C-alpha positions in Angstrom: 36.1 -99.1 -16.3 37.0 -99.8 -12.7 35.5 -103.0 -11.4 35.0 -103.1 -7.6 34.4 -106.1 -5.4 30.9 -106.3 -3.7 32.6 -106.5 -0.4 34.4 -103.1 -1.0 31.1 -101.5 -2.1 29.0 -102.8 0.8 27.9 -100.7 3.7 29.7 -101.2 7.0 28.4 -104.1 9.0 27.4 -103.7 12.6 29.7 -105.8 14.9 29.7 -106.2 18.6 32.7 -106.8 20.7 32.4 -110.1 22.5 35.9 -110.4 24.1 38.9 -108.2 24.7 42.4 -109.5 25.4 45.5 -107.4 26.4 48.5 -108.5 24.3 51.1 -106.0 25.7 51.2 -102.5 27.2 49.5 -100.9 24.3 47.9 -103.7 22.1 44.5 -105.3 22.5 42.8 -108.1 20.6 39.2 -107.6 19.8 36.9 -110.6 19.1 33.7 -109.6 17.2 30.4 -111.4 16.7 31.1 -111.5 12.9 32.0 -114.7 11.0 33.7 -114.5 7.6 34.6 -118.2 6.7 35.5 -117.1 3.2 38.3 -114.8 4.4 41.9 -115.9 4.3 45.2 -114.8 5.9 46.6 -111.5 4.7 43.2 -109.9 4.0 42.0 -107.0 6.0 38.9 -105.2 7.2 38.0 -101.5 7.5 36.8 -100.6 11.0 34.7 -97.5 11.4 33.8 -95.5 14.5 31.2 -92.8 13.6 32.6 -89.3 14.3 36.1 -90.6 14.6 37.5 -92.3 11.5 37.8 -95.5 9.5 41.0 -97.5 9.6 42.3 -100.8 8.1 43.3 -103.8 10.3 44.8 -107.2 9.2 42.6 -110.2 10.1 43.9 -112.3 13.0 41.0 -114.7 12.6 38.0 -115.1 10.3 35.6 -117.3 12.3 35.0 -115.3 14.5 36.6 -112.2 13.2 39.5 -110.9 15.4 41.8 -107.9 15.0 44.6 -106.7 17.2 44.8 -102.9 17.7 47.8 -101.0 19.0 47.0 -97.6 20.6 49.2 -95.4 18.5 46.8 -92.8 17.1 43.4 -91.1 17.6 41.3 -93.9 16.2 43.2 -96.8 17.9 43.2 -95.0 21.2 39.4 -94.6 20.9 39.1 -98.3 20.1 40.9 -99.0 23.4 38.1 -97.2 25.3 35.5 -99.7 24.1 34.3 -102.6 26.2 32.7 -106.0 25.6 29.2 -105.4 24.1 30.2 -102.2 22.5 29.7 -101.6 18.7 32.1 -101.1 15.9 31.3 -101.1 12.2 33.3 -103.2 9.7 33.7 -103.7 6.0 35.4 -106.7 4.5 37.1 -109.0 3.9 39.2 -106.9 1.6 42.3 -107.2 -0.5 44.4 -110.1 -1.7 46.2 -112.1 1.0 48.9 -114.8 1.1 49.0 -117.6 -1.5 50.3 -120.6 0.4 53.0 -122.6 -1.5 54.1 -126.1 -0.9 57.1 -126.7 1.3 58.3 -125.2 4.6 57.0 -121.9 5.9 59.2 -119.1 7.2 57.1 -116.2 8.6 58.7 -112.9 9.5 56.7 -110.5 11.6 58.1 -107.1 12.4 56.4 -104.9 15.0 52.7 -105.2 14.7 52.9 -107.6 11.7 52.1 -110.6 13.8 48.3 -110.9 13.1 48.2 -112.2 9.5 51.2 -114.5 10.1 49.5 -116.1 13.1 46.4 -116.6 11.0 48.5 -118.1 8.2 50.5 -120.3 10.6 47.3 -121.8 11.9 45.9 -122.3 8.3 49.1 -124.1 7.3 49.1 -126.5 10.3 49.2 -129.5 8.0 52.4 -131.2 9.1 54.8 -129.0 7.2 57.8 -127.4 8.9 56.7 -123.9 10.1 59.0 -121.2 11.5 58.0 -117.8 12.8 60.5 -114.9 13.5 59.2 -112.1 15.6 61.2 -108.9 15.6 60.6 -105.9 17.9 62.6 -103.0 19.3 62.5 -104.3 22.9 61.1 -107.2 24.9 58.3 -105.0 26.0 57.2 -104.6 22.4 57.0 -108.3 21.5 53.6 -109.7 20.6 52.1 -113.2 20.3 54.9 -115.3 21.6 52.6 -117.6 23.6 50.0 -117.6 20.7 52.6 -118.8 18.2 53.9 -121.5 20.6 50.4 -122.7 21.1 50.1 -123.0 17.3 53.0 -125.4 17.3 55.4 -123.4 15.2 59.2 -123.1 15.7 59.5 -119.6 17.3 62.5 -117.3 16.9 62.7 -113.9 18.6 64.9 -110.9 17.9 65.0 -107.5 19.5 67.0 -104.4 18.4 68.4 -103.9 21.9 69.0 -107.6 22.8 66.5 -107.5 25.7 64.9 -110.8 24.5 65.9 -113.5 22.0 68.7 -112.7 19.6 70.3 -109.3 19.5 69.6 -107.6 16.1 67.2 -107.4 13.2 65.1 -110.3 12.0 67.8 -111.3 9.5 70.0 -112.6 12.2 67.4 -115.4 12.7 66.4 -115.6 9.0 69.7 -116.2 7.4 70.5 -119.6 9.1 66.9 -120.8 8.2 67.4 -119.9 4.5 70.6 -121.8 4.5 68.9 -124.9 5.9 65.6 -124.6 4.1 66.3 -123.3 0.5 62.9 -124.5 -0.7 60.9 -122.6 1.9 58.6 -119.6 1.2 59.2 -116.5 3.2 55.9 -114.8 4.3 56.3 -111.4 5.9 54.5 -108.5 7.4 56.0 -105.4 8.9 57.5 -102.0 8.3 58.6 -100.9 4.8 62.4 -101.0 5.5 62.1 -104.6 6.7 60.1 -105.7 3.7 62.4 -104.0 1.3 65.4 -105.8 2.9 63.6 -109.2 2.7 62.7 -108.7 -0.9 66.3 -108.0 -1.9 67.6 -110.9 0.2 65.1 -113.4 -1.2 65.6 -112.3 -4.8 69.4 -112.6 -4.4 68.9 -116.2 -3.1 66.1 -117.0 -5.6 63.7 -117.8 -2.8 60.0 -117.3 -3.0 58.6 -114.5 -0.8 55.2 -112.9 -0.1 55.3 -109.5 1.5 52.3 -107.8 3.2 52.8 -104.1 2.8 51.7 -101.6 5.5 50.4 -98.5 3.7 48.0 -95.6 4.2 44.8 -97.2 3.2 41.7 -94.9 3.2 39.0 -96.2 0.8 40.0 -99.9 0.8 39.1 -100.5 -2.8 41.5 -98.7 -5.1 39.9 -95.3 -5.8 41.7 -92.8 -3.7 45.3 -94.0 -4.5 46.6 -93.1 -1.0 48.1 -96.6 -0.5 50.3 -96.7 -3.6 53.5 -98.7 -3.1 56.5 -97.9 -5.4 56.3 -96.0 -8.6 54.2 -98.4 -10.8 50.8 -97.7 -9.4 50.6 -100.9 -7.3 47.9 -100.3 -4.6 48.1 -102.1 -1.3 44.4 -102.2 -0.8 43.4 -103.6 -4.3 46.4 -105.3 -5.7 47.6 -106.4 -2.3 48.3 -105.9 0.5 50.3 -109.1 -0.2 52.9 -108.9 -3.0 53.8 -112.4 -4.3 57.3 -112.8 -5.6 58.1 -116.2 -7.0 61.7 -117.4 -7.7 63.1 -117.1 -11.2 63.3 -120.3 -13.2 66.7 -121.9 -13.2 
């Protein structure tokens, strides 16, 4: 028998937009009048606009709830037409997020994967060494540089075209950190090819990693199967979205 979390089965909750912030040329952060103190980094919500669609978004903050939305499709473009005071319906918090480990933090954010890592970096602001690597195609696509600096982390930037930070993929910044901090945990969120590369790299070096997978989530609680990752039936919405890979015992 399938056991579903009460949050997954609950009806969407009415939320009002209380603040909007432009992050870059096509990304906005929405602050809602909803407070989920029990939510933690890596979890997500389902946002619903009647007559349009329902889509998942990683939590940027839980108290109040914040999400960042890039205008890349029909639903997200419709979200960008909303103003302060407008209504959106939400379900959550959903899924299993990051499981913070002791020791240094190395966060790797590719593209729009900055939201859960900013949430995590704030949560882990307990004196430990924290590094965040932001990777994007161009300087124009970078997100949250000032937000991460304000959180007091060591910030590293890479761009595919070299227009900001180091020229290349996120690994050009990650490899030196792994050499210096072999007891760190790598926490990542971004596109599938990046996560697959990080998984292989960390397993080769016997380093703990936690990967938040972007997938096509429809129901949000493991019934439809649209968000399956790999061939073993692992579902991003129910089993994840964060996959925890601990180092082998030596």
